[in-house]
C-alpha positions in Angstrom: 0.0 0.1 0.1 2.1 2.9 1.2 5.7 3.0 0.0 8.6 3.3 2.5 11.1 5.9 2.0 14.3 3.9 1.0 16.3 2.8 -2.1 14.4 0.8 -4.6 15.9 -0.6 -7.8 12.9 -1.9 -9.3 10.2 -1.0 -12.1 10.4 0.6 -15.3 12.4 -0.5 -18.9 14.9 0.9 -21.0 14.0 4.2 -22.9 13.7 4.2 -26.4 14.2 7.8 -27.2 17.4 9.7 -27.0 17.6 13.5 -26.5 20.2 16.0 -26.7 21.0 18.0 -23.9 19.1 21.5 -24.0 21.4 24.8 -23.5 21.3 25.8 -20.0 19.8 28.9 -20.3 16.4 27.1 -21.0 15.9 24.4 -18.6 12.4 24.0 -19.3 13.1 22.2 -22.4 15.7 19.9 -20.8 12.9 19.4 -18.2 10.3 18.3 -21.0 12.9 15.9 -22.4 13.6 14.4 -19.1 9.4 14.1 -18.6 8.9 12.9 -22.0 11.4 10.1 -22.0 9.1 8.4 -19.2 5.8 9.1 -21.1 7.2 7.6 -24.3 8.3 4.8 -22.5 4.7 4.1 -21.1 6.1 4.4 -17.5 4.7 7.4 -16.4 0.9 9.3 -16.6 0.4 12.1 -14.7 0.9 15.9 -13.7 4.2 17.7 -13.0 4.5 21.4 -11.3 7.8 23.0 -11.3 8.4 26.2 -9.6 11.3 28.3 -9.2 11.9 31.8 -7.6 8.1 32.1 -7.9 7.9 31.6 -11.4 6.4 28.4 -13.0 8.6 26.5 -15.1 6.5 23.3 -15.7 2.7 23.2 -14.9 1.5 20.3 -17.3 -0.8 16.8 -17.5 0.9 14.0 -19.2 -1.0 10.6 -20.7 -4.6 9.8 -19.4 -6.5 10.4 -16.4 -9.0 7.8 -17.6 -7.6 5.2 -20.0 -11.1 4.0 -21.0 -12.5 7.2 -21.7 -9.6 8.6 -23.3 -9.5 11.6 -21.0 -5.9 13.5 -20.7 -4.6 14.3 -17.6 -4.5 17.9 -16.5 -3.1 20.2 -13.9 -6.7 20.1 -12.0 -6.6 16.4 -12.0 -7.0 14.9 -8.7 -4.5 12.1 -7.5 -4.1 9.9 -4.2 -1.2 10.9 -2.4 0.0 7.9 -0.6 2.4 8.9 2.1 2.6 12.4 1.3 -0.2 12.3 3.5 2.2 12.0 6.7 3.4 15.7 6.7 0.0 16.7 7.1 -0.6 14.3 9.9 2.8 15.6 11.3 1.8 19.2 11.2 -1.6 18.3 12.9 0.6 16.9 15.9 2.5 19.7 16.2 -0.6 22.1 16.0 -1.8 20.3 19.1 1.4 21.0 20.8 1.5 24.5 20.2 -1.8 24.8 21.6 -1.0 22.8 24.9 -3.0 19.8 24.0 0.1 17.6 23.8 3.9 17.3 24.0 5.7 15.2 21.6 8.2 14.2 24.3 5.4 12.4 26.2 4.6 9.0 26.3 1.9 8.0 23.9 0.4 6.1 27.0 -0.3 9.5 28.9 -2.9 9.7 26.0 -4.0 6.1 25.6 -4.4 4.9 29.1 -5.3 1.6 27.6 -1.8 1.1 25.7 0.0 -2.3 25.9 3.2 -2.5 28.1 5.5 -2.5 25.2 4.7 1.2 24.2 5.2 2.6 27.7 8.7 4.0 26.6 7.3 5.1 22.9 7.1 8.8 23.0 4.9 10.7 20.3 8.3 11.7 18.8 9.4 8.4 18.3 6.2 7.9 16.3 6.9 10.7 14.4 10.4 9.8 13.0 9.2 6.1 12.6 11.8 5.0 15.6 8.9 3.5 17.7 9.7 0.0 17.1 6.0 -0.6 16.3 5.7 -2.9 13.2 4.2 -1.6 9.9 0.8 -3.4 9.7 1.1 -3.1 5.9 4.0 -5.7 6.1 1.9 -8.4 7.8 1.2 -11.7 6.0 -2.6 -11.0 6.2 -2.7 -7.6 5.0 -3.3 -8.1 1.4 -6.2 -10.1 2.3 -7.8 -7.1 4.5 -7.2 -4.1 2.0 -10.8 -4.2 1.0 -12.4 -4.2 4.2 -13.8 -0.7 5.6 -12.0 -0.3 9.1 -12.3 2.4 11.9 -9.4 4.1 13.3 -9.5 1.9 16.5 -9.7 -1.4 14.4 -6.8 -0.4 12.7 -4.9 0.1 15.8 -6.1 -2.8 17.1 -4.3 -4.8 14.5 -0.9 -4.0 15.7 -1.1 -3.2 19.5 -0.5 -6.1 20.7 2.8 -7.2 18.4 6.0 -7.2 20.1 8.1 -4.2 19.1 11.0 -4.5 16.4 13.4 -2.8 18.6 13.9 -0.7 21.5 12.0 2.8 21.2 14.4 5.4 19.8 17.2 3.0 18.9 16.5 2.7 15.4 14.7 3.8 12.4 11.8 1.6 10.5 9.6 3.3 8.6 6.1 2.2 10.1 2.5 3.0 8.7 1.4 1.8 11.9 2.7 4.7 13.7 1.2 7.2 11.6 -2.2 5.6 11.8 -1.7 5.7 15.7 -0.9 9.4 15.2 -4.4 10.0 13.5 -6.1 8.0 16.2 -4.3 10.4 18.5 -5.4 13.6 17.0 -9.1 12.2 16.9 -9.0 11.6 20.5 -7.1 14.6 21.8 -8.7 17.0 19.3 -12.6 15.7 19.7 -12.8 15.9 15.9 -12.1 13.5 13.2 -9.0 13.6 11.5 -10.7 14.9 8.2 -12.6 17.8 10.2 -9.1 18.6 12.0 -7.2 19.0 8.5 -10.0 20.8 6.8 -10.4 23.6 9.7 -6.7 23.8 10.6 -5.0 23.5 7.3 -7.0 23.0 3.8 -9.5 25.6 4.5 -6.8 28.5 5.7 -4.6 27.7 3.0 -7.3 27.9 0.3 -6.8 24.1 -0.5 -10.1 23.6 -2.0 -9.2 20.4 -4.2 -7.6 18.4 -1.2 -9.3 15.8 1.0 -9.6 12.5 2.7 -10.4 10.3 -0.1 -13.7 8.0 -0.2 -14.2 5.0 -2.4 -17.9 5.9 -2.4 -17.5 9.7 -3.1 -17.8 11.4 -6.4 -14.9 13.4 -6.9 -14.7 15.5 -9.9 -11.5 15.3 -12.0 -10.4 12.3 -10.4 -7.7 10.3 -12.0 -7.9 6.6 -12.2 -5.1 4.5 -10.8 -3.2 1.8 -12.7 -0.6 -0.5 -12.8 1.8 -2.2 -15.3 1.6 -5.8 -15.8 3.3 -8.2 -18.5 0.0 -7.8 -20.6 -0.2 -4.0 -20.5 -1.6 -1.5 -18.4 -4.5 -2.6 -16.3 -6.6 -1.1 -13.4 -4.9 -1.0 -9.6 -6.1 -3.3 -7.2 -9.1 -2.1 -4.9 -8.1 -1.0 -1.0 -10.8 0.7 1.3 -9.5 4.2 1.6 -10.3 4.0 5.4 -7.1 1.5 5.6 -4.5 4.0 4.9 -6.1 6.7 7.1 -3.4 9.5 8.6 -0.6 7.4 7.0 -1.8 7.9 3.1 -5.3 8.5 2.7 -5.1 12.2 1.0 -5.8 13.3 -2.6 -4.8 16.4 -4.0 -3.6 18.3 -7.4 -0.3 20.0 -7.9 -2.1 23.3 -7.4 -3.2 22.7 -4.0 0.0 20.8 -3.1 2.0 24.2 -4.2 -0.2 26.2 -1.9 0.5 23.7 0.8 4.5 24.1 0.4 4.4 27.9 0.2 2.0 28.0 3.3 3.7 25.6 5.6 7.2 26.9 4.8 6.3 30.8 4.9 5.1 30.2 8.4 1.1 30.3 7.9 0.6 27.0 9.7 3.3 26.3 12.3 5.4 28.4 14.2 9.0 29.1 13.5 10.1 26.6 16.4 7.5 24.1 15.5 8.5 24.1 11.8 11.9 23.7 12.9 11.0 20.6 15.0 9.2 19.3 11.9 12.2 19.8 9.8 15.1 18.6 11.8 16.1 15.0 10.9 16.5 12.2 14.0 17.5 9.2 11.9 18.2 8.2 8.7 17.7 11.7 7.3 14.0 11.3 8.5 12.4 14.5 10.6 8.4 14.3 11.1 6.8 13.1 7.9 9.4 14.5 5.9 13.3 13.3 4.7 15.8 16.4 5.0 18.9 15.6 3.2 22.0 17.9 1.5 23.3 17.0 -1.9 25.6 18.9 -3.8 25.3 21.9 -1.5 21.7 22.1 -2.0 19.2 21.2 0.9 15.8 19.1 0.1 13.0 18.4 1.9 10.8 16.0 0.6 8.5 12.8 0.7 7.1 10.4 -1.8 4.2 8.6 -1.8 3.0 5.1 -3.1 -0.5 3.6 -3.1 -2.6 1.2 -5.5 -2.6 2.9 -9.0 -0.5 5.9 -7.7 3.1 7.2 -6.8 3.8 10.6 -5.7 6.6 13.0 -5.1 7.0 16.3 -3.4 10.2 18.0 -3.0 11.2 21.4 -1.6 14.4 23.2 -1.9 14.3 26.1 0.6 17.5 28.1 -0.1 16.9 27.8 -4.0 13.1 28.7 -3.7 12.4 25.4 -5.8 9.2 23.5 -5.5 9.0 20.1 -7.9 5.5 18.2 -7.6 5.1 15.0 -9.5 2.0 12.8 -9.1 1.2 9.9 -11.2 -1.6 7.7 -11.7 0.8 4.4 -13.0 2.3 2.4 -10.4 6.2 2.5 -10.7 9.4 4.3 -9.8 9.0 7.2 -12.4 7.9 10.1 -10.2 10.6 9.8 -7.6 13.1 9.8 -10.9 11.3 12.6 -12.6 11.2 14.9 -9.6 15.1 14.1 -9.0 15.9 14.7 -12.3 13.9 17.9 -12.5 15.6 19.4 -9.4 18.8 18.7 -10.8 18.0 20.5 -14.1 16.2 23.4 -12.2 19.5 23.8 -10.3 21.9 23.9 -13.3 23.1 20.3 -12.7 23.5 17.7 -15.9 21.5 15.3 -16.0 22.0 12.1 -18.3 19.1 10.2 -19.2 19.1 6.3 -19.8 18.7 6.2 -23.6 21.9 8.6 -23.4 24.3 6.5 -21.4 26.7 4.2 -23.7 27.7 0.6 -23.2 31.3 -0.2 -23.3 33.3 -3.5 -23.2 35.5 -3.9 -19.9 37.9 -6.8 -19.6 36.5 -9.8 -17.7 39.4 -9.6 -15.3 38.5 -6.3 -14.1 34.9 -7.1 -13.6 35.3 -10.4 -11.8 36.8 -8.4 -8.8 33.6 -6.7 -8.2 32.0 -10.1 -7.5 31.0 -10.0 -3.8 28.6 -9.3 -1.0 28.2 -5.3 -0.2 26.7 -4.5 3.1 24.2 -1.8 2.5 22.4 -1.8 6.0 22.8 -4.0 9.0 19.8 -6.1 7.4 20.0 -5.5 3.6 23.0 -6.7 1.5 23.5 -6.0 -2.5 25.1 -9.4 -4.0 27.0 -8.6 -6.8 27.7 -11.9 -9.3 28.9 -13.2 -12.9 26.5 -14.5 -15.2 27.0 -15.1 -18.9 30.2 -12.9 -18.6 27.9 -9.9 -17.3 27.6 -8.4 -13.7 24.1 -8.7 -12.2 22.9 -7.2 -8.9 20.6 -8.7 -6.4 19.5 -6.3 -3.9 17.8 -8.1 -0.9 15.0 -9.9 -1.9 14.7 -8.2 -5.3 15.0 -9.7 -8.4 18.8 -9.9 -10.4 19.3 -7.1 -12.5 22.1 -6.6 -15.1 24.7 -3.9 -14.7 25.9 -2.6 -17.7 29.6 -0.8 -18.2 29.8 2.6 -19.1 33.5 2.7 -17.5 35.8 0.6 -15.7 34.1 1.2 -12.6 31.0 2.7 -13.7 27.7 0.6 -14.1 24.0 1.5 -15.1 20.8 -0.5 -15.2 18.8 -0.6 -18.1 15.5 -1.1 -16.1 15.7 1.8 -13.9 17.3 5.0 -14.0 20.3 4.1 -11.3 23.9 3.2 -11.4 26.7 1.7 -9.3 30.2 2.6 -9.0 33.0 0.5 -7.6 35.8 1.7 -5.3 39.3 0.2 -5.0 41.9 0.8 -2.2 44.4 3.0 -3.7 47.6 1.0 -2.2 46.4 -2.7 -2.7 43.9 -2.0 -5.4 41.7 -4.4 -3.9 37.6 -3.7 -4.3 36.6 -1.8 -0.9 33.0 -0.6 -1.6 30.4 0.5 -4.4 28.3 3.4 -4.2 24.7 3.3 -5.6 23.0 6.5 -7.1 19.6 6.8 -7.7 16.9 9.7 -7.4 19.7 12.4 -6.2 20.9 9.9 -3.2 23.6 8.0 -2.7 24.2 4.8 -0.9 27.5 3.2 0.3 27.8 -0.3 0.6 31.2 -1.6 2.1 32.5 -5.4 0.6 32.2 -8.0 3.0 
């Protein structure tokens, strides 16, 4: 249902169209080339909005909002947001703190008298930062069999409240949809309002977000984009999920225009006080703050989050020092929105972007590539296994399928099925391979050879 924020080397296919680098003086040409490469390859349908220094660079729909009726996507189309919802939930918690209704350093048991013993050490801050240890119910074995069923917030919490914690609260980061469902449950109990009413009164109405709300399967929603998924037999309707399930972890719908109002309003201090906003955007572990990831790449700070839910993938990025906002909403499941948003951010900042179709394969000596074979530890629980098959290197990340690595130099390789690259490094003295670095969506991930 709701996508975790971590490296994914899946989905997509090789791009068939080749594009020349556009002049640096006209970044919108290159941006359109980036987007169109995904559209042409049938891995992206959706809407894109890019605003820099208050000027709109891209504001356009691509592909279809409804394939059966051949209705095109436009900037006013409404998309399910998935986990972009989490930043609205985090903001609501901080609003309640400002009003003296709670403190984020309090244990959640203070507001839930019937909390299980295992939750006694968990603070609201732990839940906001995905460091609570509460297991994510979207990973439970029975999750797919229960997506269809309308469920109350209390019933959702009951699914995970008696499960053992994954780790000691505060000691690790692990993305948990359960945690953000629990925060929505707390918002309702403490405010005395439904989650939907709280957002409407305190965020949507003040910011003039008239095209945003909690989605409902039964509601007639004008200009709703339909959600699709790829398959070996072509594009098909995405599977059904009751929108009561994602709740405060992922149930919002919106448009690019409304999300622009959100970004501009939030970071201009129209919703939260400066101190609350500072809390919300300060990372704790794994670059995660509160409903947002915060990283600095090539000297540019980026505050962002993505989302994924049946039929939809989304990306929302803000570069505060550069006054740059990138919004990509897609109604075809896959990694394209993340990849597009990362590339558009680079282009807007004057950085070079190489499309997959522009990468050129070269021949590399078998003796060189054989040195790269081995196991590389990406995280304490995730390995990238590099092996040699039919004379080609392949990468296998955790339980994901094997993917071929194509050499573009003796040390740098790229994948054909997704816009990601791998670079190998050697010890300058012994020349032994020491580690690799993976590049994807503007992020880098180092993995030491075991």
